[in-house]
N, C-alpha and C positions, 0 to 999 in steps of 0.2 A: 236573319236575327242579329247577326255578327258581322256588320259591315266595317271593316279596318278604316276605310277612306272616311266615311262618316264621325268614326271614334277620334281619326288624327283631326278632322276639323274642328271637334268640340274642343280638343286640348289647346289648338292653335287659337282658338278665340276665347279660352278661358281667362279669368282675371286672377292675377297671382294674391295668394294668402287669403282668400277667402276662406272661412272656417264652417263646418258642421260637425256637431257632436251627436253621437248616438249611444243611449244607455240602456241595457237589457236588466229587467228585474225578475226576480222569481214571485209568481202569484202563490200565497201561502192561505192554509186554512188557520183563522186567527186562534184557534183553540188548539191544534196539533203542531201548527207550523210546518205540516206537510206541504208539499206541492199539491195545489188544487186547480183543476182545469175549467178556469173561469175566463180565460182570455175573451171569448165571444162575448159575455156579459160585459166586461170592461169596454170592449172596441164599441158595441152597439151603444152603451151609455155614453161613450166619449163624442159621440157624432153630434150631440147636442152641446157641447162644451166649445166656445169659440178658439179656445187653445188647443184642446185636445183633439179636435176634429181632424187636424192636419198633422198633428205632433204622434199620434199613437200609432203603432204600428205591430202586426204578428211577427213573431220569430219561431219558426220551426214547431215548437210544442205548445199546447194549449196552457200550459201551467207557465207561460212566459209573456212579457209585454215589453214593447219596446218604445222609447220617446225619442223624437229627433228634433233637433233644435231648428232644422231648416238652414239654408244658407245665410251666414253672417258676413257683412261686408269686412268685418274685422273680428279677433278673438272675443273682445269684450261684447260684441253684439251677440255671438252666438252663446256664449255663456248666460246673458241676460234673458234671451229667449229659452234657452233650455231651463234656467231657473224658474221661469214662469211656468213651464211644462211640468216640471218636478211637482211643485206646489199643487197644481191642478190635478196631477194624476195622484198624489197622496189622498187628496181631497175626495176625489171620486172613488177611489179604493175604499175608503173609509165610509163611504155611503153606501157601497156595494156590500159591505160585511168582510172585505179582504184585507190582508196585510201582504205587504211587499217587501221583499229582501233583495239586498244586492251582494253577491259574492260570486266567486267563478263557479262554484257548483253547490248544489245542495248536498248537505252532510249524510242524509240517508235516505231520502225518498228513492223508490226503486224507479228504475227507468223503464220497467215492464209495464208500469202503471199509468205512464204518459201517453198522450194520443198526438199525433201529428196535426196541425192545423190543416184544413182543407181549402188549400189554394192551389193553382196551376203549378207555381214554382215549387211548393214544397211537396206536392204529388209526384213531380219529377224527380226531387230529391229522394224522397222515399223511395221510388221505384228504382232509381239508380245505385243506392248506397245499402238499402235494407238495414242490416244489423248494425253499421256505422252511424247512420242517421238515427235509429232508434236509441242507440246509447249515448247520443250526443245532448245529454241534457247539461247544457253549459250556458255561461252568462258573461258577457264582455262589455267592454267600452271600445267603441270606433271612433276615430277622428278624421276628418276630410278636410284637405286643405287644398285650395285652388293653386294649379300649377300651369301658366301659359306656356305652351309649346310642348308638342309630344316627345320629340327627341329629349327635351328638358326633363320632362316626367319620368322618363325611363331612367335617365341618369341619377334622378333623386331616388326613385326606388332602388337603383344599385348602390347608391352610397348608405341608405338606410339598412341594407342588410346586416352590417357589423353592429347597429345599433340596438336590433330587436331584441337580442338577449338579455340586453342592460334594462331596458323597459319592461320585458317580462320579469325579471327579478326584482324589480322596484314594485311593479304591480301585483305580484303572486298574492291571492287570497283565496286560495282552495286547497286545503290541506287535508281536508276530511272527505270521505265517500264511501258510501255502503256501510256506514253506522261505523267506520274504524278510521284510525289515522293512517293516511296513506303513506307518511314518511316523504312526501313529496311538498313542495311549496305551491305549485300549480298543477293539481292534478286535472284541472281543466284542459290545460296544454297537452296532457298525454292522452285524454281521451277524445279531444277534438283534432288538435293539430298535428298529433301523431298518428291519426286514424284517417283523415278524410284525405281522398286524392288530391294533387295540386295543391297543398297545404304547406305552411310552414314557412322557412326561407327560400325564397326563389331563386333560381339561378340570376346571374348578372347578364343581361341582355345587351347592354352597349347603345342600342339606338331602337327607334321605333320600328324599322323594317325588320330587325331580327326578332322582336318581340311579334310583330305582326305575322311574319312566317311561322311562329310557333302556333300561335292562336288559329292560323288557317289551317295548319297541319291537324290540330285537335278537332276542328270541325270536319275537314274531309275525311278523316278516319273514324268519325262517329263519337269522338270522345266528349264532346260539349256541344250544347246548341245556345248558350247564352254566356256572357262573359263573366255572370256573377258565379258560375261554376269553376272559377278561377280562384280557390280559397286562400291564396297567399296571405301570410301574416302582414305584407305591404304589397299594394297592386295599384295600378292606375285605374280608376273608375271611369269607364267608356261614357256613361250618361252624363256626368258631373265635371268632367275635366279636371278631377282632384286626384291627389295621390291618398289612397285610404290606409291607414295605419289601424291594425287589428290584431296586434299580439297580447293586450292586456287584459287582464281578468276583470270583470266588474268590480268596483269598489264600496265598500259599506258605508263609508262616510261620504257626504256630497263633497266637503272640502277637497278630500283625497282625490276624488273624481275629476274636479274642477282642476287641482293643480298638475295631474298628472296629464290632462288634455292640454293644458298651457305648455307643458314640456313637449309634449308630442309635437304641437305646431311649431313650436321654435324649433325642433329637430328638422322638421321638414323643410321650414323655410330656410334655415342656416345651410341645409343641403343643397338647395336651389342656389343660395348667395355663393355658396363656395364653387359651385359649376360655373356660375357667371364670371368668377375671379379666375378661373382656370384651374381651381384646386381641384384636381381629378384623380384621386387615389386608385392605383390598380386594385379591382375587386378581388377579395380573397376567394378561393375555392370553397364551395358549400362544407367540404369534409373539415376544414378548420372552424368555421363559424357553428356547425353542429355541435362542437365541444362545449362552445360556452351556451348553446341553446339548453342542452341537457344539464349543465350546472345550474342554470336559472330555474328549470323545471324543478330540480332534485333540492337545492340549497337556497334558492332565492337570494335574500340579502344576507344569508347567515353563513355564505360559503364565499369563494374565491372565483373570479373570472380571470379569463387569459387577455393580457395585452398583446396584441399580435406584433406590434412596432417593435417591441423589445423582448418577445416570446417569454415573458415572465408573467406570474399571477399578481392579481391586485385583490385586495379587501373589497367584496362587494358593496361595503357601506361608503365606500368612494363613489360609488355611480352619479349619486347627486351632483356633488362638486364636480364632478369629471363634464358632465353633459351640460350644466349650467355655465362652466367655462368656454365650451365650445359653441355654445348658443348665444352668447351675450351678445354679438352684432345683429343676430337676427331678432333678439328679445327687445333690443333697443328700436328697429325698424317696425316691429309689430307694435310699438307704442309702449314699451317699457314692461313688458311680461315679467313677473317675478313669482315663479311658483313655488310654494312652500312645501317641498316634498321632504318626507321622513326617511331616515336611514332604517327604519322600521316598518317592513309591510305588513299586510292583513294576516298573512299565514303565521307569522311570529306572534302577532298579537293573539289570535285565535287559540294557537297551541299553548300560548302560556297559562291559558285558562285551567287547562287539564280535562275537563269534562266537555265531551263535545256539543252534547244537546245544551248545557249551560254557556258555553262559548257561542253557539248559534244564536240563542235567545239574546244575547249581548250584543251581538252584530245585527239584529234586527232591530233593537232599541236604537242603535247608533244611527242605523239608517233612518228611522222614523224621526228620529232627533233632529237630523240634519237635511235630509232631502225634504221633508215634509213641512219645515218650520222656517225655510230659507228666506231672508228677504229678497225681492225680485229685483229691485235696484242695484246696479254693481257700484 
């Protein structure tokens, strides 16, 4: 199931800077806004829809649904495909008497009430992880970007390790859990990224051979049987020949999700362009990056992160400007992507409301007003 030679061939034949977008949504009871286990109903109905039949997928629990853009030749293509899927999904959900939410975690629905979907992959996840899988009622945004060359893909993943906390802080959208304010900006990261094995910020591998040796070790020691059990926040995807970026909370606003996906795409492309130009910074040890990772989880955009070049702190509100400046060349190569990212993340917006249930209700309305009513054309 894990042939590293074949995986290398996939990357060596991959096309640069193709894009795929994956967005996860909460399936909600329209009256109570509780998580409700209706994925199977949605999935069954989606098979009759020409857009959703290929776009809808399951993701761990029956109260969650994912839509996938598929492979876009460029970022604009992926966005157009995803917008079409968004509109179709929200229309179908309404027909099924379901509401959909987009945030990193549900503020009060109990994990004990959720059921893991019945697929071979998720049966394996549940059997291997038990409580860790049961507790993981989380929702995120993933972006895939095609990278040609296996060694180059590993170099891109290595370079992006230091960017992961910055984009987490920008995307943090899960302040509430179990009916109370967690005090965190991304409780999703705490219950998923900090709990799953082989998750969070990976080691720097340097090249494909070193990475492959570690994967072979995991297989030979009975630790994994498929590459998707490598749950790192950035990883090479063996089947697609992409670098997959997985750190971000789901976004309540479609505009925020699209802007974040654009910035992620630009970061991945810039890392590849830097590698091509011989710009290859020495990877930082994980113990340093973990300091920024924790700050992003706890304080999001309301705190300070560490600039490791100068060994000083900087205001997290500077993250958009810093990343836009770094990715300028890549954004031009990608066709002039200009993501409109905010200095305020979703956690700050939710917490400002004061009441948890009212904050969540407003987030659901924002989701419906933006994802469900988008113009499909870009």
